[in-house]
N, C-alpha and C positions, 0 to 999 in steps of 0.2 A: 139439517144441512145448510152450510154458510152462501151465501150468496155469491155470487161471480164477483159483483162490485168490493163486497168486504173481505173478500179472499186475499190470500199472499200465494207469492210464487215460489214452488219448491224446483230445485234443477238438479239434475246429474247427467253425467257423460260417461259415456264408455265405448272403448274401441272407434271414437271418432264419431260417435253418434251421440246428439244431444235429446236428453227427455225433459219435459216440463209438465206439471200438473196444478192446479189452481187447490188450494187446501184452505182449512181453517187456520186462523194462528195460534189458536189456543192449543188446540188437538195436534198440530204439527210438534209443537213443543213438547207438549205432554208425551208423544212418541216418542221424538227424540230424546228423552229424559228417561225412557224405558219404562213408564207407565201404560195401562191398558187402556186402548182407544178402540171405539167400535167405528172398523173400518168406513163404512155405509156413512159415516157424520165426517167422515173426512176431508171430503174431496166434494168441491163445487160443483162440477160437474165429472162424470166419469170418461174423462177422455184423456188421453195422453198426447202431447203436443211435443213436438221437434221447434217449434215458436209460437208459444201460445197467444203473444199479439198478434199475430199472421192468423192465428186459427190453423195452424200447419199441423195435422195431425202425424204420429209415427205409424209407420205400417204393421199391421200385425205379425210379420217375418222378423222385422226387426225387434219387437217388442220379444218373440220367442228364443231369439238368438241371443240377447243380453241378460233377460230374467227367466228364461224357461217357464212363461205363460203370457197368456194376452190377457188375463183378465185385470182390467184396469185398477182394481180397488188392491188386489197383491202389488201391482206396480208403482201404485202411488205409496203404499207403504213402503217399498224399496227405495223409492226416490227419496223420501222424506230422512228414512235412516241412514242411506249411504252419500244422500247431497246435502245440498245447503238449501237452506229456506231463508227467504230474501223478506228480512223484517223492516219495517218502517223505522225511521230514526225515534221517532217516541215510543214506537214497541220494544226497541234494543236498549233503549236508556232505560226503560222500567222493569226488564227483565235482567238487564245488568246490575241494577243495583238490589233486586230481590236476591240474585246469586250472591251479589257482595255480603250482604246480611246473612244468608244462608251460611256462607264458609265463615266468615268472621265468629259467629254463632258455636259453627260445631270448633272450630279452635278454641275460643275460648273454655268449650267444656273440657276439652282433653288437654289444654296445654296450661305452662303455669309459667312466672317469672323465676329462674333457678336463683336472683340474688336476693330474694324476698320470699321465695317459698309460696307467695301468693297467685291466683289466677288474673290475667289479664281481662279487664272488662272487653265486650265486643265492638267498643265503639273504639277503644284504644287500637284494635287489632286492624280494625278499618283506616285509621288513619295510617297506621304502618303500612296498608296495602296500598295507599294512595300514596305516600311518600314513596316508595320501592318501585311504583309505577306495574305492577307486576300484571301481567295480562289475565285477565279474566274472561274465560269463554261464557257467555250468556246461555247457551246452549248443553253445555256440557254437567254434567252430573256433579254437584258441589263437593262429592265426599271425593271422585276421582280428582280435583283440582289441590288438595287441601296441602299434600306434603309439596308441590312447588309453591305454593304460596308460603307455608312455614318457612322454606329455604330463602325466600325472596326477603321476609321479613325480619327474619332473624339478623340482617346487618343492619336494622336499624332499632329492634327491641329486643332486648334479653328473653329468649323465649326458651324452652325445652317440654317437648311431649314424650311424657312418661304412662306407663300402665303400672299400677301398685296390684299385688297379689296380695292379700290378706286372708287369715284364718281366724273367723269370728266363732266366740259360743256365746249364747244367747240363754241366759236360765228360765226353765220351763214356764215361769209366771209372765215373762214379758215375750215368749214366743208370738204369740198371736199378734202383737201390734208390730213385731222387728220385722217378721216373716216378709211383708207385704214391702218394707223397705229394703229390705236386701234384696228382695228377687227384682224392684225396680232398679237398682243398680248394676244387677247381674251375676246370678250365682253360677258358680263354675259346678260345685259339688255340695252336696249336703248329705248329714250324718243326724240321726237323731239318738242321740244317747240314752242311756238306762233310767237316767233320774229326769228324762222328759227335756231335758236341755237339747238346744239345737246348735251343731256346731257345721258351719259352711266354709268354703273356699271363695271368695269373690275376687274379681278383675275388675278394677276402676281406673278412671284416667286420674291421673296425680292432681291435676287441678279441681276435681271436687272430693279431694281428700278432707279439707274442712267441713263440706257442708255434710258429707258422709256422717262423721264424727258426731255433728249437730244434731241431724235427724237422729242417726240411734241413739244419741243421749237422752232425748225426746221422749223416745219409745219405751225405752227401760230405765229412766230416772239413772244413768250411768253404770247400772249393774251390767255391763259385758265386758269379755274379755278379748282384747284383739292382739295381733301378732302378725307384721309384715313376714313374707316369705317370699326366698332367693326367686327371681325370673324364671 
């Protein structure tokens, strides 16, 4: 359990009432991001305040009215999820930097330059994010912010996000090595043919098409068939 001195404040308001709890920064961020957190380790003290600085506690009647429970752990969880957590400047800067890198990595995996057909490296995407001044929420999931970021950076960077569906047939002699690669890229359906060959349908981000071919070439010595399917 985090100490009071090392905790941060989480706030939530509803029906004209204010609710505050002292929480562990890392665990609150994890909970906000959708991760599973042990509630007994979330709060510095199992108290819900109307003003934490003055140690003014909320009445059980108000807790029951707003949260339908007087359990401080459950209330604390709801305050973190529905409200806002007060990060220090250094915490916010560090979390924002990590979130930007995560978003740029995800975009680099799924997107490519339509002018060249090649993927954009993450550092180029980060530079476009800075140039576009797109707002990044350090507490929101990276996956939920990708569409907004792509729209913003598309004004500064030629970029396209596209999924490719392909049918791949691998000869029986190479299925052992190739199957793991195909599974990692995402198999939609598979069929084992009478001659022992493997036919699969996969769906991959266009930005990883080249690396997909390279890996499959290495595993099969180039002896596989591949055709693109209609979306």
